C-alpha positions as CSV (number, residue, x, y, z in Angstrom):
1,X,-35.2,23.9,-13.6
2,X,-33.8,24.6,-17.1
3,X,-30.1,25.2,-17.5
4,X,-28.2,27.1,-20.2
5,X,-25.5,25.6,-22.4
6,X,-23.0,27.4,-20.2
7,X,-24.4,25.8,-17.1
8,X,-24.6,22.3,-18.5
9,X,-21.0,22.6,-19.9
10,X,-19.9,23.6,-16.3
11,X,-21.5,20.5,-14.8
12,X,-20.0,18.3,-17.6
13,X,-16.5,19.7,-16.8
14,X,-16.9,19.2,-13.1
15,X,-18.0,15.6,-13.5
16,X,-15.0,14.8,-15.7
17,X,-16.8,14.1,-18.9
18,X,-14.1,14.0,-21.6
19,X,-13.5,16.4,-24.4
20,X,-15.2,19.7,-25.0
21,X,-17.8,20.3,-22.3
22,X,-19.9,22.2,-24.8
23,X,-20.2,19.1,-26.8
24,X,-21.8,17.4,-23.7
25,X,-23.9,20.5,-23.2
26,X,-25.2,20.2,-26.8
27,X,-26.0,16.5,-26.2
28,X,-27.9,17.4,-23.0
29,X,-29.8,20.2,-24.8
30,X,-30.9,17.8,-27.5
31,X,-31.8,15.1,-25.0
32,X,-33.7,17.2,-22.4
33,X,-33.8,20.9,-23.5
34,X,-31.7,21.4,-20.4
35,X,-34.5,20.5,-18.0
36,X,-33.0,19.0,-14.9
37,X,-36.3,17.6,-13.6
38,X,-37.7,15.9,-16.8
39,X,-38.6,12.2,-16.7
40,X,-39.7,10.7,-20.0
41,X,-42.1,7.9,-20.6
42,X,-39.6,5.1,-20.1
43,X,-38.0,6.6,-17.0
44,X,-35.0,8.5,-18.4
45,X,-34.2,11.3,-16.0
46,X,-32.6,14.7,-16.2
47,X,-30.2,16.5,-18.5
48,X,-28.5,13.5,-20.1
49,X,-31.6,11.4,-19.8
50,X,-30.2,8.6,-17.7
51,X,-32.4,5.5,-17.9
52,X,-33.0,5.1,-14.2
53,X,-35.1,1.9,-14.2
54,X,-32.2,0.1,-16.0
55,X,-29.2,1.5,-14.2
56,X,-30.6,1.6,-10.7
57,X,-30.0,-2.2,-10.4
58,X,-26.2,-1.7,-10.7
59,X,-26.3,1.8,-9.0
60,X,-28.9,1.8,-6.2
61,X,-28.1,5.4,-5.3
62,X,-29.3,6.5,-8.7
63,X,-32.8,7.4,-7.7
64,X,-35.0,9.8,-9.7
65,X,-34.4,12.5,-7.2
66,X,-30.6,12.0,-7.2
67,X,-30.4,12.1,-10.9
68,X,-32.4,15.3,-11.0
69,X,-29.4,17.0,-9.4
70,X,-27.4,18.2,-12.5
71,X,-24.0,17.4,-11.1
72,X,-25.1,13.8,-10.2
73,X,-26.7,13.4,-13.6
74,X,-23.3,14.4,-15.2
75,X,-21.5,11.9,-12.9
76,X,-23.9,9.2,-14.0
77,X,-23.3,10.2,-17.7
78,X,-19.6,9.8,-17.1
79,X,-20.1,6.2,-15.8
80,X,-22.2,5.3,-18.8
81,X,-19.8,6.9,-21.2
82,X,-16.9,5.0,-19.7
83,X,-18.7,1.7,-20.6
84,X,-20.6,2.6,-23.8
85,X,-19.1,5.8,-25.2
86,X,-21.3,8.3,-27.0
87,X,-23.4,5.5,-28.5
88,X,-25.5,5.6,-25.4
89,X,-27.1,8.8,-26.5
90,X,-29.4,8.9,-29.6
91,X,-29.1,12.7,-29.5
92,X,-25.5,12.0,-30.5
93,X,-25.8,9.0,-32.9
94,X,-29.0,10.0,-34.6
95,X,-32.1,7.8,-35.0
96,X,-30.1,5.3,-37.0
97,X,-27.7,4.7,-34.0
98,X,-24.6,5.2,-36.2
99,X,-22.2,8.1,-36.5
100,X,-22.5,11.5,-34.8
101,X,-25.1,13.1,-36.9
102,X,-27.7,13.4,-34.2
103,X,-29.5,16.6,-33.2
104,X,-26.8,17.6,-30.8
105,X,-25.1,19.4,-33.7
106,X,-27.8,22.0,-33.8
107,X,-26.8,23.2,-30.3
108,X,-23.1,22.8,-30.5
109,X,-20.9,25.8,-30.3
110,X,-17.3,24.7,-30.4
111,X,-14.5,26.2,-28.3
112,X,-16.4,26.9,-25.1
113,X,-14.6,26.0,-21.9
114,X,-15.6,26.3,-18.3
115,X,-12.6,24.9,-16.4
116,X,-10.1,27.6,-15.9
117,X,-6.4,26.9,-16.8
118,X,-3.1,28.1,-15.4
119,X,-3.2,31.4,-17.3
120,X,-6.9,32.1,-17.2
121,X,-9.5,32.4,-14.5
122,X,-13.2,32.0,-14.5
123,X,-13.6,35.8,-15.0
124,X,-12.1,35.3,-18.4
125,X,-14.9,33.0,-19.4
126,X,-17.9,34.6,-17.6
127,X,-19.1,38.1,-17.2
128,X,-20.0,39.3,-13.7
129,X,-23.7,39.1,-14.4
130,X,-23.6,35.6,-15.9
131,X,-25.2,33.2,-13.4
132,X,-23.3,30.2,-15.0
133,X,-20.1,31.8,-13.7
134,X,-20.8,30.3,-10.2
135,X,-20.2,26.9,-11.7
136,X,-16.8,27.7,-13.1
137,X,-13.8,26.3,-11.2
138,X,-10.4,28.0,-11.2
139,X,-7.3,25.9,-11.4
140,X,-6.5,24.1,-8.2
141,X,-9.9,24.8,-6.6
142,X,-12.5,22.3,-5.5
143,X,-16.1,23.0,-6.7
144,X,-18.2,24.1,-3.8
145,X,-21.5,22.5,-4.6
146,X,-24.5,21.9,-2.3
147,X,-24.6,18.4,-0.9
148,X,-26.3,15.8,-3.1
149,X,-29.4,14.1,-1.6
150,X,-27.3,11.0,-1.0
151,X,-24.6,13.0,0.8
152,X,-27.2,14.8,2.9
153,X,-28.7,11.4,3.8
154,X,-25.3,10.1,4.9
155,X,-24.9,13.1,7.1
156,X,-28.3,12.5,8.7
157,X,-27.6,8.8,9.2
158,X,-24.3,9.7,11.0
159,X,-26.3,11.7,13.7
160,X,-27.8,8.6,15.4
161,X,-24.4,6.9,15.4
162,X,-22.8,10.0,17.1
163,X,-25.6,10.0,19.7
164,X,-25.1,6.3,20.4
165,X,-21.4,6.8,20.9
166,X,-22.1,9.7,23.3
167,X,-24.6,7.6,25.2
168,X,-22.1,4.7,25.4
169,X,-19.6,7.1,27.0
170,X,-22.1,8.5,29.5
171,X,-23.3,5.0,30.8
172,X,-19.8,3.7,31.1
173,X,-18.9,3.6,34.9
174,X,-15.2,4.3,34.0
175,X,-16.3,7.6,32.5
176,X,-17.8,8.8,35.8
177,X,-14.8,7.3,37.8
178,X,-12.5,9.5,35.7
179,X,-14.8,12.5,36.3
180,X,-14.7,11.8,40.1
181,X,-11.0,11.5,40.0
182,X,-10.8,14.8,38.1
183,X,-13.2,16.6,40.4
184,X,-11.5,15.2,43.5
185,X,-8.1,16.2,42.3
186,X,-9.3,19.7,41.7
187,X,-10.9,19.9,45.1
188,X,-7.6,18.8,46.8
189,X,-5.6,21.3,44.8
190,X,-8.0,24.1,45.8
191,X,-8.0,23.0,49.4
192,X,-4.2,22.9,49.5
193,X,-4.1,26.4,48.1
194,X,-6.6,27.6,50.6
195,X,-4.6,26.1,53.5
196,X,-1.4,27.7,52.3
197,X,-3.1,31.0,52.0
198,X,-4.6,30.7,55.5
199,X,-1.2,29.6,56.9
200,X,0.5,32.6,55.3
201,X,-2.2,35.0,56.7
202,X,-1.8,33.3,60.2
203,X,2.0,33.7,60.1
204,X,1.7,37.4,59.1
205,X,-0.9,38.1,61.8
206,X,1.1,36.3,64.5
207,X,4.2,38.3,63.5
208,X,2.3,41.6,63.8
209,X,0.8,40.6,67.2
210,X,4.2,39.6,68.5
211,X,5.7,42.9,67.3
212,X,2.9,44.8,68.9
213,X,3.4,43.0,72.2
214,X,7.2,43.6,72.2
215,X,6.5,47.3,71.5
216,X,4.1,47.6,74.4
217,X,6.5,45.9,76.7
218,X,9.3,48.2,75.7
219,X,7.0,51.2,76.3
220,X,6.0,49.9,79.7
221,X,9.7,49.4,80.7
222,X,10.6,53.0,79.9
């Protein structure tokens, strides 16, 4: 999947990459042409061409698939920037490895922003038909991104644990003892209510019978 400068800038902003996100988008465009899935001959992956074979030793979750998620790739770029700065990207330094005269400048358009501020919203930055607008984040909002492969795997791994806990509860004799107490208590309450109802009906019926007998005796005496 190929991303526009707008989209790459949005991911850079969401990952917390410092400075103008369009600068990062320009570096990404020079590194990968915005292709999220590209893997070069030495194993560099995704937009910011993260060297997966080198970094996976320190970051086991940085699989090729994980790095092909553009937000994950931006997060990895943030980790690398924090330790090496812009020098980690030849697209920034240029072939000589010095300065900032790399090919990123051909793609850089200064002044673009994708993280809304207090007095602006995402609508101020993106038109309604701009697909990159879905990556914009208004002030105080949390980005609603699809789960990363690692997060999805964590969710799947939690299912067996939940099933195990449920099974432990079901095979515990105390669980069924509590159920028996609960059911027994409910039966006793219902039985008590039934007896009270019957007693009430009996008293009412007896009263009516007594009244009828007294009425018949009075009639017979007259």
